[in-house]
N, C-alpha and C positions, 0 to 999 in steps of 0.2 A: 557517810552516804546521805544524799539529799532526799527530801520527801518524794521528789519525782522519780528517784531510782528504786523506790520500794516496789517489790513484785505485786502485780494486781491481786494475786490470790492472798498475799499477806495483808494488803489493804482491806480486802473484804473481811478477813479474819479479825482485823483490828477495829473494824467498823468505820474506817476512814472513807467517807462518802462525799465530802464536800469538795468540789472543784471550783476554785474561784473564777476560772474562765466562764463557767456556766452562770455564776452569779453576775459577773460583769455584763455578759451578753444579755441575760434576761432583763437587766436594768437598762442597758443601753438601747435596746431595740425599741421599747415604747417611747423613750426620749427622742430617738431618731424619727419616729413616726410623728411626734408632736412638732419637731423642727420642720419637717416637710410640710405639715399642715400650716404652720405659721408662714412659710415661704409662699405658699399658694395664697394665703390670706393677704400677704403683702402685695401680691399682684392685684388682688381685688381692690385693695386700698389705693394703689396707684391709678387704677381705672377710674376712681372717684376723685383723683387729684389730691390725695391725702398722703402726707409723708409717712410711710410705714415705720420708719425709725422713731419718729416722734410719737406715733400712735402706740407702738409697742412699749416704748419707755414709759408712757403714761399708764399703760396697763400694768406693767410689773411694779412700778413705783406706787401705784394706787393700792396694790395688794401688800407689798412687802417693804415699801419705802417709808411707811409711817406706822406708829403704834396703833392708831384707830383702824387703819386698813388691815393690819395683821390680825387684830382682834376679830374683825369681821370675817376674815379668812378662816379663822378657827371656828367661828360660829357656823359658817357654811360647811366646813370640813366635818363637823360632828355627824350630821345625817349621812354624808357621803361615806364616812367610815363605817357606820352601822350597816348601811346597805351593802357596802363592799365586803364586810365580814360574811354576810349571807351568801354573796356571790362567790367568795372563796370556797365555802363549804359546797355549794352546788356544783361549781366547776370541777372541784376535786373528785366529785362522783360522776363526772362527765355528763351532767345535765345543765341546761341553760335556763336561767331564771330571768325572763324579761318582764316579770310581773311585779317589780319593785314598786311601781307607782300605785297599783291597786293595793298592795300590802301596806304601804305607808298610809293610805287612806283608811284601811281597816283599823290600823293601830290608832290613827288620829281620831276616828269616830269613837272608838272605845275610850280613849283618853279624854274625850269630851263628855260622853254620856255618863261614865262612871263617877267622876268628881261632882257633876251636877246632881246626880241621883243620891249620892251618899255624902253630900256636902257637910253634914253634921259630924262626920268622923274627924278625929284629930289628924293633923298633917303627918305625924310619924306613921300613921296607919294608912291614910288616904293615898299618899304619894307612892309607897312601895306596892300597894295593891293595884294602883292604876298602871304602874309600869308592868306588873305581871300580867294584868288583864290585856293590856295593849300588845304585849308579846304573844299571848295566846291567840288574840284576834288575828295577828299577822300569820301565826302558825296555821290557823284554820284556812286562811286565804291561800297559803302555799300548799296545804295538804290536799285541797281539791284537785289541782292539776297533777299533784304527786300520785294520787289514787288513779286518776285517769290514765297516767302513763304506766303505772304498775299493773293495773288490771286490764285496761283496754288498749294499751300501746298507743295512746293519743300523743302526738308530738307536743312536748312541753312548751315549745316556743309559741305555737298557736294558742294553746289553752291559757297560758299566762297572759298573753296579750289580750285575749278576750276577757279574762278576769279583771284586767285593768279597766276596760270599758264598763263592765258591770259595776265595779266599785265606784267609778266616777259618777255614773248616773244615780247610784244609790245615795252617794253623798249629796249630790245636787237636790235630790228629793227631800232628804232629811233637813238640810241646812235652809231650805226654803219652806219647810213645813214644821214637823215636830220639834226640831232643834233651833228654829229661828229665834233670834234675840227678842224676847217679849218687850223689852224697853224700847227697842227700835220700832216695833209694831205700834206701840202706844204713841210714839212720836211721829208716826206716819212714814217712817223710813224702813222700807222692806229690803234691807240689805241682806245679801246671802252670807250670813255669819251667825254663829251661835252666841249664846249668852257668855259673858266674861266669867272665867272660872274663879272660884273663891281664892283669895291670896294664899291661904295655907296649903293650897294644892300646887303652888308654883315651885319649880325647881330653884334652888339657891343660885343667886348670881355670884360668880367667882370674882368678878371685878365690878364694883358699883358703877352705875350709869352706862353700862354696856349690856349687850345681849348674851355675852359669854356666860354660860350656866354650867351647873354640875353635870349636865348631859355629856360634856366633853370628857370629864373624868370617867364617867360610866363607860363611854365608848372605848377609851384606851384600856381600861381594865378588862373589858370584854374581848378586846383584841388579844390580850395575853391568854385569857381563858380559852378562846377559840384555838390559839396555837397549841396549847396543852391538850385540848380535846382532839385535835387532828393528828398530832404527832406523839402523844403520850398515852392514848387510851385505845382499847380494843375496838370500840365503835369507830373512832376516827381512822384507825388503820384499815378497817373494812371499807369505809367510805372511799379512802384513797385507793385501795386495791380495786374496787369496782370501777373507779375512774381510769386506772391504768390499763386494766384488762378485764372486761366483764366476763369473757368466756373462761379465762383461767380462774377468776373468782368463783364463778358458778361451779366449775369443776372441783374447787376446793371446799365447796359446801356453803358458800356465802349466798344469802338470799339477795340477789342483785336488785330485783324490783323493790324490795323493802327498803334497802339503803338509798336507792335513788329517790323514793318517795320521802324518806326521812330527811334527806339533804334539802329537798325543795321545801319541806315543812319548816326546817330550821332557818332556811334563807328567808322565808316569809316572816318568821318571828323576828329576826333582826331588822328587817325592813319595817315591820310594825313598830319596833322600838324607835326608829327614826321618826315616825309619825307622833309617837308619844312625846319625844323630846321637843319637837316643833310646837306642839300644843302646850305642854307644861312649862317649857323653858323659854320659848321665844314669843309666840303669838298670844298665849293664854286664852285662846278661843279657837274654834274651828272656822276656817275661812276657805273660800274658793281658791284653788291654786295653791293650797298649802304644801303640796308635794314639791313644788319648785323645780321639777324635773330631776330630783335627786334619784329617782328610781332608775333612770338611764345613766345619769352621770356617775352613780355609784359603781356601775359596771366598769367604766373607764378608770376610776380610782383603783379598783381591785386589779385591773390589768396593769396599770402603772406599777403597782406594788408586787408584780409577779405572782398574783393570786396567792400571796402569803399574808396571813393576818397582821404580822408585825410590819411587813413592807407596805401594807395599806395605810399605815398611820402617816408617814411623810407624804405618800402619794395623795392622800385625801387633803392634806394641808396645801399641797401644790395646786391641785385642781380647784380647791376652794378659793385659793388666791386668784386663779385664772378667772373664776366667775366674778369675784369682786372687782378685779382689774378691768374686766370687759365692760362692766357697768360704768366705771369711771372713764374708760376710753370713749365710750359712746357719748357721754356728756361733754368731754373735753374737746374732741375733734369733730363733733357734730356729724357723725355718720349714722345712717339708718339702723334701727334696731335689727332689721332683717340681716344686715351684713354681719353684725355681731353674732347673731344666731348661726349664720353660715360658717363663720370662722370657728366657733365652738363645735359646730357639727363636723367640720373637717378634722378637728383634733380628735373627736370621738371616732370618726371613720378610720383615720390612719392609725390610731392607737389600737383599736380593736383589730384592724387588719394586720397589725404587726405581730399579732399572736401566731399567725401562720408561719412567720420566719422563726419565731421562738420554737414552734413545734419541729420545724425542719432542723434547727440546730440540735434540739434534743434527740431527734432520730439519728442524726449524724454522730453524736457523741455516743449513743448506744452501740452503733456499728463499730466505732473505734474501740469501745470497751470490750466488745466481743472479740475483736481481732487481737487485742492485748492479752486477753485470757487464753486464746488459742496459741499465741506465741509463747506465753509463759508455760 
């Protein structure tokens, strides 16, 4: 008897729940969305009399055709993965976190202030404490919209977007005031950047003379931890139950508002870690624009990965490569930066929009499963 001939009730009893058709479809739909976006981008390139085949070949070879390009793609993938892990948790609870940018800033601010304040601490104590404090700072920035949703039913999309604006203005205030680099002020350069962090607070470089740092390993380890958390713990089960059916979860005694607020809090914490890694591992100081748009791109990386922590790892590498390749394409074919932004925006739009088809497929599969149970 083949696996497909097994009675549906026997499958349920054995715990056989993986259908590879679902896996293939959930992976293929986001890639199809990206393909359509690149086709539209090709039309835009043709309107500027640019060969799209040459432009796209430069894009992909720039990211994955050389060792330095691939290393840079991994550097970009690290914050994307960290933000994406938080997105996976939030979406599993059926809440939408658009506040990644602000949460990254919260983590980056803490990752700057803490090492500069306690610079006399040894590195073995300073680095872990900075990572923890940055995570907590991001948690606080995610907790605020979580409480607003749980207690006042405020839409989390609106609240997280507004928290982004608050964090941005708060960072601009600090980086031009209390946190501004004193050496730059003495030299008459009022650059919007902080003092350089002490070297013993930097994350270890995995490959010398590159920006690839230990944050990449931390992100991968955390992806495994998030997977275990969501699928092997009681709290993770309740978060997923809330996302699948809030009404049934409430009837079963699960505190739905609490777990929605918790998911937003954890999502903020992981985005805060992205800010920590950028400060400690890449920039070694706080700069304007330190988020790099990762708060929004991380959503795409998570959707590419099927909102699964482990799937987000290759998805983040892929989208990180797109970011690196897009920069090289702009320099190689001399197209306006606005066009590159438009193409990447199209990728985001179509990948996010492809989630609708994934939901329709999931609904169709549920109907088929119910019919199979009735026949059996």
